mmCIF file as gemmi writes it, N, C-alpha and C atoms, coordinates in Angstrom:
data_model
loop_
_atom_site.group_PDB
_atom_site.id
_atom_site.type_symbol
_atom_site.label_atom_id
_atom_site.label_alt_id
_atom_site.label_comp_id
_atom_site.label_asym_id
_atom_site.label_entity_id
_atom_site.label_seq_id
_atom_site.pdbx_PDB_ins_code
_atom_site.Cartn_x
_atom_site.Cartn_y
_atom_site.Cartn_z
_atom_site.occupancy
_atom_site.B_iso_or_equiv
_atom_site.pdbx_formal_charge
_atom_site.auth_seq_id
_atom_site.auth_asym_id
_atom_site.pdbx_PDB_model_num
ATOM 1 N N . UNK Axp A 1 ? 135.266 70.114 181.773 1 0 ? 1 A 1
ATOM 2 C CA . UNK Axp A 1 ? 134.338 69.423 182.077 1 0 ? 1 A 1
ATOM 3 C C . UNK Axp A 1 ? 134.216 68.338 181.029 1 0 ? 1 A 1
ATOM 4 N N . UNK Axp A 2 ? 134.532 68.866 179.665 1 0 ? 2 A 1
ATOM 5 C CA . UNK Axp A 2 ? 134.577 67.607 178.706 1 0 ? 2 A 1
ATOM 6 C C . UNK Axp A 2 ? 135.079 66.482 179.285 1 0 ? 2 A 1
ATOM 7 N N . UNK Axp A 3 ? 136.33 67.209 179.429 1 0 ? 3 A 1
ATOM 8 C CA . UNK Axp A 3 ? 137.192 65.676 179.56 1 0 ? 3 A 1
ATOM 9 C C . UNK Axp A 3 ? 137.028 65.045 181.158 1 0 ? 3 A 1
ATOM 10 N N . UNK Axp A 4 ? 136.35 65.5 182.091 1 0 ? 4 A 1
ATOM 11 C CA . UNK Axp A 4 ? 135.767 65.122 183.187 1 0 ? 4 A 1
ATOM 12 C C . UNK Axp A 4 ? 134.654 63.75 182.641 1 0 ? 4 A 1
ATOM 13 N N . UNK Axp A 5 ? 134.169 64.098 181.694 1 0 ? 5 A 1
ATOM 14 C CA . UNK Axp A 5 ? 132.824 63.001 181.156 1 0 ? 5 A 1
ATOM 15 C C . UNK Axp A 5 ? 133.659 61.797 181.125 1 0 ? 5 A 1
ATOM 16 N N . UNK Axp A 6 ? 135.05 61.534 180.375 1 0 ? 6 A 1
ATOM 17 C CA . UNK Axp A 6 ? 135.623 60.833 180.093 1 0 ? 6 A 1
ATOM 18 C C . UNK Axp A 6 ? 136.692 59.905 180.757 1 0 ? 6 A 1
ATOM 19 N N . UNK Axp A 7 ? 136.899 60.372 181.753 1 0 ? 7 A 1
ATOM 20 C CA . UNK Axp A 7 ? 137.901 59.922 182.579 1 0 ? 7 A 1
ATOM 21 C C . UNK Axp A 7 ? 136.968 58.252 182.895 1 0 ? 7 A 1
ATOM 22 N N . UNK Axp A 8 ? 138.023 57.202 183.411 1 0 ? 8 A 1
ATOM 23 C CA . UNK Axp A 8 ? 137.632 55.834 184.225 1 0 ? 8 A 1
ATOM 24 C C . UNK Axp A 8 ? 136.9 56.474 185.273 1 0 ? 8 A 1
ATOM 25 N N . UNK Axp A 9 ? 135.932 55.317 185.696 1 0 ? 9 A 1
ATOM 26 C CA . UNK Axp A 9 ? 135.521 55.171 186.788 1 0 ? 9 A 1
ATOM 27 C C . UNK Axp A 9 ? 136.011 55.555 188.013 1 0 ? 9 A 1
ATOM 28 N N . UNK Axp A 10 ? 137.261 55.014 188.345 1 0 ? 10 A 1
ATOM 29 C CA . UNK Axp A 10 ? 138.379 54.84 189.371 1 0 ? 10 A 1
ATOM 30 C C . UNK Axp A 10 ? 138.901 56.481 189.183 1 0 ? 10 A 1
ATOM 31 N N . UNK Axp A 11 ? 139.088 57.125 188.556 1 0 ? 11 A 1
ATOM 32 C CA . UNK Axp A 11 ? 139.672 58.23 188.291 1 0 ? 11 A 1
ATOM 33 C C . UNK Axp A 11 ? 138.747 59.301 188.935 1 0 ? 11 A 1
ATOM 34 N N . UNK Axp A 12 ? 137.377 59.185 188.321 1 0 ? 12 A 1
ATOM 35 C CA . UNK Axp A 12 ? 136.522 60.041 188.978 1 0 ? 12 A 1
ATOM 36 C C . UNK Axp A 12 ? 136.294 60.046 190.394 1 0 ? 12 A 1
ATOM 37 N N . UNK Axp A 13 ? 136.442 58.839 191.073 1 0 ? 13 A 1
ATOM 38 C CA . UNK Axp A 13 ? 136.08 58.341 192.383 1 0 ? 13 A 1
ATOM 39 C C . UNK Axp A 13 ? 137.265 58.907 193.102 1 0 ? 13 A 1
ATOM 40 N N . UNK Axp A 14 ? 138.612 59 192.586 1 0 ? 14 A 1
ATOM 41 C CA . UNK Axp A 14 ? 139.713 59.431 193.262 1 0 ? 14 A 1
ATOM 42 C C . UNK Axp A 14 ? 139.585 60.816 193.308 1 0 ? 14 A 1
ATOM 43 N N . UNK Axp A 15 ? 139.197 61.76 192.138 1 0 ? 15 A 1
ATOM 44 C CA . UNK Axp A 15 ? 139.289 62.965 192.13 1 0 ? 15 A 1
ATOM 45 C C . UNK Axp A 15 ? 138.084 63.789 192.86 1 0 ? 15 A 1
ATOM 46 N N . UNK Axp A 16 ? 137.329 62.993 193.178 1 0 ? 16 A 1
ATOM 47 C CA . UNK Axp A 16 ? 135.92 63.469 193.661 1 0 ? 16 A 1
ATOM 48 C C . UNK Axp A 16 ? 136.03 63.413 195.361 1 0 ? 16 A 1
ATOM 49 N N . UNK Axp A 17 ? 137.099 62.436 195.482 1 0 ? 17 A 1
ATOM 50 C CA . UNK Axp A 17 ? 137.305 61.947 196.984 1 0 ? 17 A 1
ATOM 51 C C . UNK Axp A 17 ? 138.396 63.218 197.564 1 0 ? 17 A 1
ATOM 52 N N . UNK Axp A 18 ? 139.258 63.287 196.604 1 0 ? 18 A 1
ATOM 53 C CA . UNK Axp A 18 ? 140.249 64.536 196.896 1 0 ? 18 A 1
ATOM 54 C C . UNK Axp A 18 ? 139.58 65.998 197.254 1 0 ? 18 A 1
ATOM 55 N N . UNK Axp A 19 ? 138.656 66.063 196.055 1 0 ? 19 A 1
ATOM 56 C CA . UNK Axp A 19 ? 138.226 67.483 195.931 1 0 ? 19 A 1
ATOM 57 C C . UNK Axp A 19 ? 137.209 67.72 197.358 1 0 ? 19 A 1
ATOM 58 N N . UNK Axp A 20 ? 136.638 66.716 197.664 1 0 ? 20 A 1
ATOM 59 C CA . UNK Axp A 20 ? 135.59 66.685 198.593 1 0 ? 20 A 1
ATOM 60 C C . UNK Axp A 20 ? 136.364 67.055 200.215 1 0 ? 20 A 1
ATOM 61 N N . UNK Axp A 21 ? 137.626 66.024 200.315 1 0 ? 21 A 1
ATOM 62 C CA . UNK Axp A 21 ? 138.421 65.668 201.626 1 0 ? 21 A 1
ATOM 63 C C . UNK Axp A 21 ? 138.817 67.46 201.422 1 0 ? 21 A 1
ATOM 64 N N . UNK Axp A 22 ? 139.314 68.17 200.702 1 0 ? 22 A 1
ATOM 65 C CA . UNK Axp A 22 ? 139.43 69.823 200.453 1 0 ? 22 A 1
ATOM 66 C C . UNK Axp A 22 ? 138.291 70.747 200.984 1 0 ? 22 A 1
ATOM 67 N N . UNK Axp A 23 ? 137.185 70.236 200.567 1 0 ? 23 A 1
ATOM 68 C CA . UNK Axp A 23 ? 136.035 71.452 200.738 1 0 ? 23 A 1
ATOM 69 C C . UNK Axp A 23 ? 135.906 70.888 202.08 1 0 ? 23 A 1
ATOM 70 N N . UNK Axp A 24 ? 135.614 70.075 202.577 1 0 ? 24 A 1
ATOM 71 C CA . UNK Axp A 24 ? 135.025 69.587 204.14 1 0 ? 24 A 1
ATOM 72 C C . UNK Axp A 24 ? 135.703 69.936 205.111 1 0 ? 24 A 1
ATOM 73 N N . UNK Axp A 25 ? 136.993 70.201 204.966 1 0 ? 25 A 1
ATOM 74 C CA . UNK Axp A 25 ? 138.343 70.173 205.727 1 0 ? 25 A 1
ATOM 75 C C . UNK Axp A 25 ? 138.268 71.884 205.877 1 0 ? 25 A 1
ATOM 76 N N . UNK Axp A 26 ? 137.743 72.619 205.231 1 0 ? 26 A 1
ATOM 77 C CA . UNK Axp A 26 ? 137.904 74.141 205.121 1 0 ? 26 A 1
ATOM 78 C C . UNK Axp A 26 ? 136.892 75.096 205.417 1 0 ? 26 A 1
ATOM 79 N N . UNK Axp A 27 ? 136.886 75.749 206.57 1 0 ? 27 A 1
ATOM 80 C CA . UNK Axp A 27 ? 135.592 76.544 206.707 1 0 ? 27 A 1
ATOM 81 C C . UNK Axp A 27 ? 135.166 77.747 206.146 1 0 ? 27 A 1
ATOM 82 N N . UNK Axp A 28 ? 134.207 78.732 206.406 1 0 ? 28 A 1
ATOM 83 C CA . UNK Axp A 28 ? 134.14 79.746 205.598 1 0 ? 28 A 1
ATOM 84 C C . UNK Axp A 28 ? 135.183 80.631 206.039 1 0 ? 28 A 1
ATOM 85 N N . UNK Axp A 29 ? 135.794 80.624 207.038 1 0 ? 29 A 1
ATOM 86 C CA . UNK Axp A 29 ? 136.504 81.805 207.551 1 0 ? 29 A 1
ATOM 87 C C . UNK Axp A 29 ? 137.786 81.507 206.389 1 0 ? 29 A 1
ATOM 88 N N . UNK Axp A 30 ? 137.894 80.425 206.109 1 0 ? 30 A 1
ATOM 89 C CA . UNK Axp A 30 ? 139.316 80.044 205.322 1 0 ? 30 A 1
ATOM 90 C C . UNK Axp A 30 ? 138.904 80.43 203.963 1 0 ? 30 A 1
ATOM 91 N N . UNK Axp A 31 ? 137.698 80.009 203.637 1 0 ? 31 A 1
ATOM 92 C CA . UNK Axp A 31 ? 137.467 80.333 202.173 1 0 ? 31 A 1
ATOM 93 C C . UNK Axp A 31 ? 137.866 82.001 201.907 1 0 ? 31 A 1
ATOM 94 N N . UNK Axp A 32 ? 136.855 82.887 202.627 1 0 ? 32 A 1
ATOM 95 C CA . UNK Axp A 32 ? 136.894 84.237 202.842 1 0 ? 32 A 1
ATOM 96 C C . UNK Axp A 32 ? 138.278 84.526 202.907 1 0 ? 32 A 1
ATOM 97 N N . UNK Axp A 33 ? 139.129 84.061 203.324 1 0 ? 33 A 1
ATOM 98 C CA . UNK Axp A 33 ? 140.32 84.798 203.896 1 0 ? 33 A 1
ATOM 99 C C . UNK Axp A 33 ? 141.29 84.709 202.523 1 0 ? 33 A 1
ATOM 100 N N . UNK Axp A 34 ? 141.051 83.204 202.046 1 0 ? 34 A 1
ATOM 101 C CA . UNK Axp A 34 ? 141.695 82.685 200.896 1 0 ? 34 A 1
ATOM 102 C C . UNK Axp A 34 ? 141.086 83.74 199.646 1 0 ? 34 A 1
ATOM 103 N N . UNK Axp A 35 ? 140.238 84.461 199.64 1 0 ? 35 A 1
ATOM 104 C CA . UNK Axp A 35 ? 139.623 85.063 198.45 1 0 ? 35 A 1
ATOM 105 C C . UNK Axp A 35 ? 140.164 86.254 198.879 1 0 ? 35 A 1
ATOM 106 N N . UNK Axp A 36 ? 140.095 87.029 199.538 1 0 ? 36 A 1
ATOM 107 C CA . UNK Axp A 36 ? 140.526 87.952 200.039 1 0 ? 36 A 1
ATOM 108 C C . UNK Axp A 36 ? 142.192 88.247 199.437 1 0 ? 36 A 1
ATOM 109 N N . UNK Axp A 37 ? 142.843 87.277 199.923 1 0 ? 37 A 1
ATOM 110 C CA . UNK Axp A 37 ? 144.469 87.208 199.62 1 0 ? 37 A 1
ATOM 111 C C . UNK Axp A 37 ? 144.625 87.236 197.877 1 0 ? 37 A 1
ATOM 112 N N . UNK Axp A 38 ? 143.83 86.394 197.426 1 0 ? 38 A 1
ATOM 113 C CA . UNK Axp A 38 ? 143.627 86.442 196.025 1 0 ? 38 A 1
ATOM 114 C C . UNK Axp A 38 ? 143.411 87.537 195.41 1 0 ? 38 A 1
ATOM 115 N N . UNK Axp A 39 ? 142.29 88.332 195.907 1 0 ? 39 A 1
ATOM 116 C CA . UNK Axp A 39 ? 142.215 89.781 195.375 1 0 ? 39 A 1
ATOM 117 C C . UNK Axp A 39 ? 143.339 90.485 195.821 1 0 ? 39 A 1
ATOM 118 N N . UNK Axp A 40 ? 143.984 90.592 196.84 1 0 ? 40 A 1
ATOM 119 C CA . UNK Axp A 40 ? 144.928 91.194 196.969 1 0 ? 40 A 1
ATOM 120 C C . UNK Axp A 40 ? 146.413 90.854 196.031 1 0 ? 40 A 1
ATOM 121 N N . UNK Axp A 41 ? 146.381 89.908 195.803 1 0 ? 41 A 1
ATOM 122 C CA . UNK Axp A 41 ? 147.531 89.679 195.402 1 0 ? 41 A 1
ATOM 123 C C . UNK Axp A 41 ? 147.664 90.031 193.581 1 0 ? 41 A 1
ATOM 124 N N . UNK Axp A 42 ? 146.111 89.656 192.966 1 0 ? 42 A 1
ATOM 125 C CA . UNK Axp A 42 ? 146.17 90.307 191.839 1 0 ? 42 A 1
ATOM 126 C C . UNK Axp A 42 ? 145.828 91.728 191.888 1 0 ? 42 A 1
ATOM 127 N N . UNK Axp A 43 ? 145.66 92.596 192.85 1 0 ? 43 A 1
ATOM 128 C CA . UNK Axp A 43 ? 145.471 93.873 192.662 1 0 ? 43 A 1
ATOM 129 C C . UNK Axp A 43 ? 147.12 94.387 192.942 1 0 ? 43 A 1
ATOM 130 N N . UNK Axp A 44 ? 147.737 93.901 193.536 1 0 ? 44 A 1
ATOM 131 C CA . UNK Axp A 44 ? 149.353 94.355 194.003 1 0 ? 44 A 1
ATOM 132 C C . UNK Axp A 44 ? 149.704 95.114 192.425 1 0 ? 44 A 1
ATOM 133 N N . UNK Axp A 45 ? 150.047 96.044 192.685 1 0 ? 45 A 1
ATOM 134 C CA . UNK Axp A 45 ? 151.436 96.855 191.143 1 0 ? 45 A 1
ATOM 135 C C . UNK Axp A 45 ? 150.251 96.523 190.406 1 0 ? 45 A 1
ATOM 136 N N . UNK Axp A 46 ? 149.15 96.459 190.241 1 0 ? 46 A 1
ATOM 137 C CA . UNK Axp A 46 ? 148.064 96.606 189.099 1 0 ? 46 A 1
ATOM 138 C C . UNK Axp A 46 ? 148.372 97.534 188.046 1 0 ? 46 A 1
ATOM 139 N N . UNK Axp A 47 ? 148.399 99.234 188.85 1 0 ? 47 A 1
ATOM 140 C CA . UNK Axp A 47 ? 148.74 99.994 188.07 1 0 ? 47 A 1
ATOM 141 C C . UNK Axp A 47 ? 149.953 100.334 187.359 1 0 ? 47 A 1
ATOM 142 N N . UNK Axp A 48 ? 150.989 99.48 187.861 1 0 ? 48 A 1
ATOM 143 C CA . UNK Axp A 48 ? 152.198 99.202 186.427 1 0 ? 48 A 1
ATOM 144 C C . UNK Axp A 48 ? 151.827 98.239 185.732 1 0 ? 48 A 1
ATOM 145 N N . UNK Axp A 49 ? 150.794 97.636 185.562 1 0 ? 49 A 1
ATOM 146 C CA . UNK Axp A 49 ? 150.728 96.136 184.481 1 0 ? 49 A 1
ATOM 147 C C . UNK Axp A 49 ? 149.92 96.661 183.519 1 0 ? 49 A 1
ATOM 148 N N . UNK Axp A 50 ? 150.004 96.482 182.164 1 0 ? 50 A 1
ATOM 149 C CA . UNK Axp A 50 ? 149.567 96.485 181.046 1 0 ? 50 A 1
ATOM 150 C C . UNK Axp A 50 ? 148.8 95.452 180.804 1 0 ? 50 A 1
ATOM 151 N N . UNK Axp A 51 ? 147.443 95.393 180.581 1 0 ? 51 A 1
ATOM 152 C CA . UNK Axp A 51 ? 146.332 94.565 180.416 1 0 ? 51 A 1
ATOM 153 C C . UNK Axp A 51 ? 146.043 94.295 178.827 1 0 ? 51 A 1
ATOM 154 N N . UNK Axp A 52 ? 145.934 93.189 178.407 1 0 ? 52 A 1
ATOM 155 C CA . UNK Axp A 52 ? 145.743 92.84 176.946 1 0 ? 52 A 1
ATOM 156 C C . UNK Axp A 52 ? 144.721 91.476 176.712 1 0 ? 52 A 1
ATOM 157 N N . UNK Axp A 53 ? 143.379 91.508 175.954 1 0 ? 53 A 1
ATOM 158 C CA . UNK Axp A 53 ? 142.698 90.65 175.727 1 0 ? 53 A 1
ATOM 159 C C . UNK Axp A 53 ? 143.335 89.955 174.533 1 0 ? 53 A 1
ATOM 160 N N . UNK Axp A 54 ? 143.173 88.681 174.756 1 0 ? 54 A 1
ATOM 161 C CA . UNK Axp A 54 ? 143.765 87.396 174.077 1 0 ? 54 A 1
ATOM 162 C C . UNK Axp A 54 ? 142.547 86.063 173.86 1 0 ? 54 A 1
ATOM 163 N N . UNK Axp A 55 ? 142.335 86.061 172.653 1 0 ? 55 A 1
ATOM 164 C CA . UNK Axp A 55 ? 141.739 84.607 172.301 1 0 ? 55 A 1
ATOM 165 C C . UNK Axp A 55 ? 140.258 85.156 172.111 1 0 ? 55 A 1
ATOM 166 N N . UNK Axp A 56 ? 139.354 84.347 171.794 1 0 ? 56 A 1
ATOM 167 C CA . UNK Axp A 56 ? 138.053 84.728 171.034 1 0 ? 56 A 1
ATOM 168 C C . UNK Axp A 56 ? 137.161 83.499 171.785 1 0 ? 56 A 1
ATOM 169 N N . UNK Axp A 57 ? 135.722 83.809 172.162 1 0 ? 57 A 1
ATOM 170 C CA . UNK Axp A 57 ? 134.777 83.013 172.54 1 0 ? 57 A 1
ATOM 171 C C . UNK Axp A 57 ? 135.066 82.836 173.866 1 0 ? 57 A 1
ATOM 172 N N . UNK Axp A 58 ? 134.978 81.198 174.056 1 0 ? 58 A 1
ATOM 173 C CA . UNK Axp A 58 ? 135.363 80.649 175.577 1 0 ? 58 A 1
ATOM 174 C C . UNK Axp A 58 ? 136.715 80.867 176.276 1 0 ? 58 A 1
ATOM 175 N N . UNK Axp A 59 ? 137.872 80.785 174.741 1 0 ? 59 A 1
ATOM 176 C CA . UNK Axp A 59 ? 139.278 80.787 175.06 1 0 ? 59 A 1
ATOM 177 C C . UNK Axp A 59 ? 139.588 82.575 175.562 1 0 ? 59 A 1
ATOM 178 N N . UNK Axp A 60 ? 138.699 83.401 175.661 1 0 ? 60 A 1
ATOM 179 C CA . UNK Axp A 60 ? 139.139 84.542 175.828 1 0 ? 60 A 1
ATOM 180 C C . UNK Axp A 60 ? 139.645 84.893 177.127 1 0 ? 60 A 1
ATOM 181 N N . UNK Axp A 61 ? 140.857 85.208 177.479 1 0 ? 61 A 1
ATOM 182 C CA . UNK Axp A 61 ? 141.297 85.989 178.411 1 0 ? 61 A 1
ATOM 183 C C . UNK Axp A 61 ? 141.995 86.877 178.326 1 0 ? 61 A 1
ATOM 184 N N . UNK Axp A 62 ? 141.761 87.63 179.566 1 0 ? 62 A 1
ATOM 185 C CA . UNK Axp A 62 ? 142.877 89.009 179.758 1 0 ? 62 A 1
ATOM 186 C C . UNK Axp A 62 ? 143.912 88.803 180.714 1 0 ? 62 A 1
ATOM 187 N N . UNK Axp A 63 ? 144.749 89.135 180.389 1 0 ? 63 A 1
ATOM 188 C CA . UNK Axp A 63 ? 145.866 88.885 180.753 1 0 ? 63 A 1
ATOM 189 C C . UNK Axp A 63 ? 146.554 90.219 180.97 1 0 ? 63 A 1
ATOM 190 N N . UNK Axp A 64 ? 147.422 90.127 182.49 1 0 ? 64 A 1
ATOM 191 C CA . UNK Axp A 64 ? 148.166 91.629 182.85 1 0 ? 64 A 1
ATOM 192 C C . UNK Axp A 64 ? 149.687 91.335 183.005 1 0 ? 64 A 1
ATOM 193 N N . UNK Axp A 65 ? 150.458 92.149 182.306 1 0 ? 65 A 1
ATOM 194 C CA . UNK Axp A 65 ? 151.834 91.938 181.998 1 0 ? 65 A 1
ATOM 195 C C . UNK Axp A 65 ? 152.576 93.001 182.9 1 0 ? 65 A 1
ATOM 196 N N . UNK Axp A 66 ? 154.182 92.467 183.576 1 0 ? 66 A 1
ATOM 197 C CA . UNK Axp A 66 ? 154.913 93.666 183.604 1 0 ? 66 A 1
ATOM 198 C C . UNK Axp A 66 ? 154.903 94.761 182.303 1 0 ? 66 A 1
ATOM 199 N N . UNK Axp A 67 ? 155.44 95.949 182.773 1 0 ? 67 A 1
ATOM 200 C CA . UNK Axp A 67 ? 155.805 96.71 181.974 1 0 ? 67 A 1
ATOM 201 C C . UNK Axp A 67 ? 156.877 96.328 180.847 1 0 ? 67 A 1
ATOM 202 N N . UNK Axp A 68 ? 157.745 95.687 181.549 1 0 ? 68 A 1
ATOM 203 C CA . UNK Axp A 68 ? 159.012 95.154 180.998 1 0 ? 68 A 1
ATOM 204 C C . UNK Axp A 68 ? 158.776 93.85 180.271 1 0 ? 68 A 1
ATOM 205 N N . UNK Axp A 69 ? 157.857 93.304 180.142 1 0 ? 69 A 1
ATOM 206 C CA . UNK Axp A 69 ? 157.594 91.86 179.633 1 0 ? 69 A 1
ATOM 207 C C . UNK Axp A 69 ? 157.683 92.095 177.641 1 0 ? 69 A 1
ATOM 208 N N . UNK Axp A 70 ? 158.651 91.159 177.407 1 0 ? 70 A 1
ATOM 209 C CA . UNK Axp A 70 ? 158.724 90.991 176.041 1 0 ? 70 A 1
ATOM 210 C C . UNK Axp A 70 ? 158.477 90.14 175.467 1 0 ? 70 A 1
ATOM 211 N N . UNK Axp A 71 ? 157.353 90.037 174.235 1 0 ? 71 A 1
ATOM 212 C CA . UNK Axp A 71 ? 157.176 88.792 173.525 1 0 ? 71 A 1
ATOM 213 C C . UNK Axp A 71 ? 158.249 88.274 172.499 1 0 ? 71 A 1
ATOM 214 N N . UNK Axp A 72 ? 158.303 86.981 172.759 1 0 ? 72 A 1
ATOM 215 C CA . UNK Axp A 72 ? 159.684 86.478 172.368 1 0 ? 72 A 1
ATOM 216 C C . UNK Axp A 72 ? 159.079 86.599 170.302 1 0 ? 72 A 1
ATOM 217 N N . UNK Axp A 73 ? 160.044 86.721 169.718 1 0 ? 73 A 1
ATOM 218 C CA . UNK Axp A 73 ? 159.624 86.573 168.217 1 0 ? 73 A 1
ATOM 219 C C . UNK Axp A 73 ? 160.046 85.217 167.832 1 0 ? 73 A 1
ATOM 220 N N . UNK Axp A 74 ? 159.313 84.622 166.891 1 0 ? 74 A 1
ATOM 221 C CA . UNK Axp A 74 ? 159.532 83.237 166.566 1 0 ? 74 A 1
ATOM 222 C C . UNK Axp A 74 ? 160.706 83.309 165.263 1 0 ? 74 A 1
ATOM 223 N N . UNK Axp A 75 ? 161.218 84.187 164.939 1 0 ? 75 A 1
ATOM 224 C CA . UNK Axp A 75 ? 162.53 84.484 164.122 1 0 ? 75 A 1
ATOM 225 C C . UNK Axp A 75 ? 163.68 84.467 164.682 1 0 ? 75 A 1
ATOM 226 N N . UNK Axp A 76 ? 163.342 84.897 166.144 1 0 ? 76 A 1
ATOM 227 C CA . UNK Axp A 76 ? 164.874 85.097 166.634 1 0 ? 76 A 1
ATOM 228 C C . UNK Axp A 76 ? 164.858 83.646 167.455 1 0 ? 76 A 1
ATOM 229 N N . UNK Axp A 77 ? 163.637 83.044 167.863 1 0 ? 77 A 1
ATOM 230 C CA . UNK Axp A 77 ? 164.006 81.824 168.66 1 0 ? 77 A 1
ATOM 231 C C . UNK Axp A 77 ? 164.994 80.831 167.631 1 0 ? 77 A 1
ATOM 232 N N . UNK Axp A 78 ? 164.482 80.593 165.974 1 0 ? 78 A 1
ATOM 233 C CA . UNK Axp A 78 ? 164.714 79.807 165.566 1 0 ? 78 A 1
ATOM 234 C C . UNK Axp A 78 ? 166.127 80.441 164.944 1 0 ? 78 A 1
ATOM 235 N N . UNK Axp A 79 ? 166.502 81.56 164.887 1 0 ? 79 A 1
ATOM 236 C CA . UNK Axp A 79 ? 167.765 81.996 164.474 1 0 ? 79 A 1
ATOM 237 C C . UNK Axp A 79 ? 168.653 81.306 165.695 1 0 ? 79 A 1
ATOM 238 N N . UNK Axp A 80 ? 168.1 81.518 167.34 1 0 ? 80 A 1
ATOM 239 C CA . UNK Axp A 80 ? 169.049 81.396 167.884 1 0 ? 80 A 1
ATOM 240 C C . UNK Axp A 80 ? 169.34 79.569 168.151 1 0 ? 80 A 1
ATOM 241 N N . UNK Axp A 81 ? 168.27 79 167.811 1 0 ? 81 A 1
ATOM 242 C CA . UNK Axp A 81 ? 167.876 77.587 167.554 1 0 ? 81 A 1
ATOM 243 C C . UNK Axp A 81 ? 169.208 77.138 166.825 1 0 ? 81 A 1
ATOM 244 N N . UNK Axp A 82 ? 169.093 77.952 165.344 1 0 ? 82 A 1
ATOM 245 C CA . UNK Axp A 82 ? 170.212 77.526 164.205 1 0 ? 82 A 1
ATOM 246 C C . UNK Axp A 82 ? 171.559 77.237 164.856 1 0 ? 82 A 1
ATOM 247 N N . UNK Axp A 83 ? 171.851 78.835 165.497 1 0 ? 83 A 1
ATOM 248 C CA . UNK Axp A 83 ? 172.985 78.643 165.684 1 0 ? 83 A 1
ATOM 249 C C . UNK Axp A 83 ? 173.662 78.145 166.93 1 0 ? 83 A 1
ATOM 250 N N . UNK Axp A 84 ? 173.008 77.547 167.797 1 0 ? 84 A 1
ATOM 251 C CA . UNK Axp A 84 ? 173.437 76.776 168.891 1 0 ? 84 A 1
ATOM 252 C C . UNK Axp A 84 ? 174.221 75.285 168.577 1 0 ? 84 A 1
ATOM 253 N N . UNK Axp A 85 ? 175.387 74.98 169.139 1 0 ? 85 A 1
ATOM 254 C CA . UNK Axp A 85 ? 175.843 73.743 168.805 1 0 ? 85 A 1
ATOM 255 C C . UNK Axp A 85 ? 175.449 72.849 169.988 1 0 ? 85 A 1
ATOM 256 N N . UNK Axp A 86 ? 174.783 73.113 170.782 1 0 ? 86 A 1
ATOM 257 C CA . UNK Axp A 86 ? 174.332 72.224 171.599 1 0 ? 86 A 1
ATOM 258 C C . UNK Axp A 86 ? 172.593 72.081 171.84 1 0 ? 86 A 1
ATOM 259 N N . UNK Axp A 87 ? 172.038 71.372 171.276 1 0 ? 87 A 1
ATOM 260 C CA . UNK Axp A 87 ? 170.651 71.221 171.112 1 0 ? 87 A 1
ATOM 261 C C . UNK Axp A 87 ? 170.309 70.521 172.527 1 0 ? 87 A 1
ATOM 262 N N . UNK Axp A 88 ? 169.161 71.276 172.995 1 0 ? 88 A 1
ATOM 263 C CA . UNK Axp A 88 ? 168.306 70.571 174.392 1 0 ? 88 A 1
ATOM 264 C C . UNK Axp A 88 ? 167.357 69.607 173.885 1 0 ? 88 A 1
ATOM 265 N N . UNK Axp A 89 ? 167.422 68.71 174.687 1 0 ? 89 A 1
ATOM 266 C CA . UNK Axp A 89 ? 166.35 67.731 174.143 1 0 ? 89 A 1
ATOM 267 C C . UNK Axp A 89 ? 164.805 68.032 174.836 1 0 ? 89 A 1
ATOM 268 N N . UNK Axp A 90 ? 164.099 68.232 173.868 1 0 ? 90 A 1
ATOM 269 C CA . UNK Axp A 90 ? 162.777 68.854 173.835 1 0 ? 90 A 1
ATOM 270 C C . UNK Axp A 90 ? 161.775 68.025 173.027 1 0 ? 90 A 1
ATOM 271 N N . UNK Axp A 91 ? 160.512 68.114 173.129 1 0 ? 91 A 1
ATOM 272 C CA . UNK Axp A 91 ? 159.386 67.409 172.425 1 0 ? 91 A 1
ATOM 273 C C . UNK Axp A 91 ? 158.816 68.338 171.403 1 0 ? 91 A 1
ATOM 274 N N . UNK Axp A 92 ? 159.255 69.869 171.365 1 0 ? 92 A 1
ATOM 275 C CA . UNK Axp A 92 ? 158.715 70.656 170.338 1 0 ? 92 A 1
ATOM 276 C C . UNK Axp A 92 ? 159.032 70.187 169.224 1 0 ? 92 A 1
ATOM 277 N N . UNK Axp A 93 ? 158.122 70.468 168.217 1 0 ? 93 A 1
ATOM 278 C CA . UNK Axp A 93 ? 158.546 69.743 167.028 1 0 ? 93 A 1
ATOM 279 C C . UNK Axp A 93 ? 158.508 70.964 166.183 1 0 ? 93 A 1
ATOM 280 N N . UNK Axp A 94 ? 159.869 71.406 165.519 1 0 ? 94 A 1
ATOM 281 C CA . UNK Axp A 94 ? 159.753 72.642 164.463 1 0 ? 94 A 1
ATOM 282 C C . UNK Axp A 94 ? 158.868 72.506 163.279 1 0 ? 94 A 1
ATOM 283 N N . UNK Axp A 95 ? 158.007 73.434 162.941 1 0 ? 95 A 1
ATOM 284 C CA . UNK Axp A 95 ? 157.436 73.406 161.432 1 0 ? 95 A 1
ATOM 285 C C . UNK Axp A 95 ? 157.935 74.618 160.709 1 0 ? 95 A 1
ATOM 286 N N . UNK Axp A 96 ? 158.535 74.299 159.5 1 0 ? 96 A 1
ATOM 287 C CA . UNK Axp A 96 ? 159.03 75.352 158.714 1 0 ? 96 A 1
ATOM 288 C C . UNK Axp A 96 ? 157.842 76.335 158.149 1 0 ? 96 A 1
């Protein structure tokens, strides 16, 4: 919401028209079906997933991850980066 307040008037108008078109072209049956599909998709395989809380305050999120998910360790990323002969172009800055 905060960033929406500083949009230029033309940007606000364009976004409003886009969202208004979307909302006005879908009926209640569409919204109900869409909501139900989202629920089904989020519940699929939920018993196999592990849930973790991440962040604090308004940044708090609960994420559900596959049991095979492995967190990348910064040390392994840096080590692999240093060993590579061909460095990919990227905008990430490595901080020591």
